[in-house]
C-alpha positions as CSV (number, residue, x, y, z in Angstrom):
1,X,-48.2,-51.8,-91.6
2,X,-50.5,-51.8,-94.6
3,X,-54.0,-53.5,-95.0
4,X,-54.1,-57.2,-95.2
5,X,-54.4,-58.7,-98.7
6,X,-55.8,-62.2,-99.2
7,X,-54.5,-64.3,-102.0
8,X,-55.1,-67.9,-103.1
9,X,-52.3,-70.2,-104.2
10,X,-52.4,-73.8,-105.4
11,X,-50.7,-76.0,-102.9
12,X,-49.2,-78.0,-105.7
13,X,-47.3,-74.9,-106.8
14,X,-45.3,-74.8,-103.6
15,X,-41.9,-76.4,-104.0
16,X,-41.6,-79.2,-101.4
17,X,-38.8,-81.0,-103.1
18,X,-36.4,-80.3,-100.2
19,X,-38.8,-81.9,-97.7
20,X,-37.9,-85.5,-97.3
21,X,-41.1,-87.6,-97.1
22,X,-39.6,-89.7,-94.3
23,X,-40.4,-86.9,-91.9
24,X,-44.0,-88.1,-92.1
25,X,-43.3,-91.7,-91.3
26,X,-44.9,-91.4,-87.8
27,X,-47.5,-88.8,-88.7
28,X,-51.2,-89.7,-88.3
29,X,-53.8,-88.7,-90.9
30,X,-55.3,-85.2,-90.0
31,X,-52.4,-84.3,-87.7
32,X,-51.0,-80.8,-88.2
33,X,-47.2,-80.3,-88.4
34,X,-45.0,-77.3,-89.2
35,X,-42.5,-77.7,-92.1
36,X,-39.7,-75.2,-92.6
37,X,-38.6,-74.2,-96.1
38,X,-36.1,-71.7,-94.7
39,X,-33.0,-73.8,-94.5
40,X,-33.2,-76.2,-97.5
41,X,-35.2,-74.1,-99.9
42,X,-34.4,-70.6,-98.9
43,X,-33.8,-69.0,-102.3
44,X,-36.9,-70.5,-103.8
45,X,-40.1,-70.8,-101.7
46,X,-38.3,-70.5,-98.3
47,X,-37.9,-66.8,-98.5
48,X,-41.6,-66.5,-99.5
49,X,-43.3,-68.9,-97.1
50,X,-40.8,-69.6,-94.3
51,X,-42.6,-72.2,-92.2
52,X,-45.9,-73.7,-93.2
53,X,-48.4,-75.6,-91.2
54,X,-49.6,-78.7,-93.0
55,X,-52.3,-81.2,-92.3
56,X,-51.2,-84.7,-93.2
57,X,-53.6,-86.6,-95.6
58,X,-51.6,-89.8,-96.0
59,X,-49.4,-91.1,-98.8
60,X,-47.0,-88.1,-98.3
61,X,-49.8,-85.7,-99.3
62,X,-50.5,-82.6,-97.3
63,X,-53.0,-79.8,-97.1
64,X,-51.2,-76.5,-96.5
65,X,-53.1,-74.4,-93.9
66,X,-53.9,-70.8,-94.5
67,X,-51.3,-68.5,-92.9
68,X,-50.7,-64.8,-92.3
69,X,-47.4,-63.6,-93.6
70,X,-46.9,-60.3,-91.8
71,X,-43.2,-59.5,-91.7
72,X,-43.3,-59.1,-87.9
73,X,-39.9,-59.3,-86.3
74,X,-38.5,-58.7,-82.8
75,X,-39.5,-59.4,-79.2
76,X,-42.3,-56.8,-79.3
77,X,-44.0,-58.8,-82.1
78,X,-43.5,-62.2,-80.3
79,X,-40.3,-63.2,-82.2
80,X,-37.4,-62.4,-79.9
81,X,-34.0,-62.1,-81.7
82,X,-32.2,-64.3,-79.1
83,X,-34.5,-67.3,-79.9
84,X,-35.6,-66.7,-83.5
85,X,-32.5,-65.0,-85.0
86,X,-32.6,-67.0,-88.3
87,X,-36.4,-66.6,-88.6
88,X,-36.2,-62.8,-88.1
89,X,-33.3,-62.4,-90.6
90,X,-35.2,-64.4,-93.1
91,X,-38.4,-62.4,-92.5
92,X,-36.5,-59.2,-92.9
93,X,-34.9,-60.4,-96.2
94,X,-38.3,-61.6,-97.4
95,X,-39.8,-58.2,-96.7
96,X,-37.0,-56.5,-98.5
97,X,-37.5,-58.7,-101.6
98,X,-41.3,-58.1,-101.5
99,X,-40.8,-54.3,-101.2
100,X,-37.9,-53.7,-103.5
101,X,-35.3,-53.3,-100.8
102,X,-36.6,-49.9,-99.7
103,X,-38.9,-50.3,-96.7
104,X,-38.2,-50.2,-92.9
105,X,-38.8,-53.4,-91.0
106,X,-42.4,-54.2,-90.2
107,X,-43.9,-51.9,-92.8
108,X,-44.6,-54.4,-95.5
109,X,-48.1,-55.4,-96.6
110,X,-49.3,-58.5,-94.7
111,X,-50.8,-61.3,-96.8
112,X,-53.3,-63.9,-95.8
113,X,-52.4,-66.8,-98.0
114,X,-55.1,-69.4,-98.6
115,X,-53.8,-72.6,-100.2
116,X,-56.1,-74.7,-102.4
117,X,-55.7,-78.4,-103.2
118,X,-52.9,-80.7,-101.9
119,X,-49.1,-80.9,-102.1
120,X,-46.8,-83.9,-102.0
121,X,-43.8,-84.0,-99.7
122,X,-40.6,-84.4,-101.7
123,X,-42.2,-83.0,-104.9
124,X,-42.7,-79.6,-106.4
125,X,-43.5,-77.7,-109.6
């Protein structure tokens, strides 16, 4: 696996249109929750970000927490196929898109993505 590259992305540029704001109806301010973009937004931001951890700020606004996107798949990497089949397939597809469909699994460049600003559930660019 290559060296880690850090990049910064505006949280407001992440497409959260597919995330129904009603999921936050019982969330408390400052609680952290995972939201998956894989099933409803796969061909847009889902293939890029997969699942994001967000800190709820109130009024359907969230801070997206920094995350390492490392293309790790399989039990040896903590993602067993039997339990995380869809996640592993999505990770493999994301890696192929990122590398031009020519790289063996697990060899992509990992990215530490730091998100700045806030995003709003149910909205996007």
